[in-house]
C-alpha positions, 0 to 999 in steps of 0.5 A: 500500500503506497504512503499517502501524502497531502501535497503533490510535491515537497516543493509545493508546500509553503510555510507561514514564515519563509524557512520556518517549519518547511523542513518537517513537511518536506522531509516527510514528503521526500521520505514518502516519495523515496519509499514509494520508489523502492528506496526503503533505507532512508530515514528522517533525521531530526536534530538541533541546529545551532545558528551560530550568530543568534545562538538560536537552537532550531530543531531541523529535519533532513533525510539520512541513509548510511553516511549520506544526508539529503537536504529536505529543503532542496533534495541535494545529497552530500556526506553526512559529515559535511552536511552536519558541518555546513548547517551546524548540527549538534550530532548528539541531538540527532535521532533517525526516525522511520516515519512509516506509521506517521505517514500511513496515519493520514496526510502530512499535516500539523499532526504528522509534524507533531508526531515526528517531533514526538518521535524525536523525543527532545524538548521543543516549542514553537516560536510565534513566527513558526520556528521550532526551537529546542528547549 
């Protein structure tokens, strides 16, 4: 049974504030597309990214398969080590999640994103502009 999704393509989803929350929807969507294409080894990675400048610890999502990371935003792949360095991932905050149950539960919506964050297990809250911040 194919994984259902709410939008035709990951790039069609538009956030309320640019760059805020897009990664969760796109990561789930890209995972579903890859899974339906027979690429079952990908997992959604959720972890904390330190902005460096403002010291804001945003929660972010992307995809991983072995030593390869895929940006949920643009679909580009690179080595996991380079990806972590480039976006400032706190390595010990990362959890790999197989979102099969989340994706089969219905559309990729707010409920699905909250389920993904719950599966991550870290403490988080949503800022007024839509950003997901680690506590």
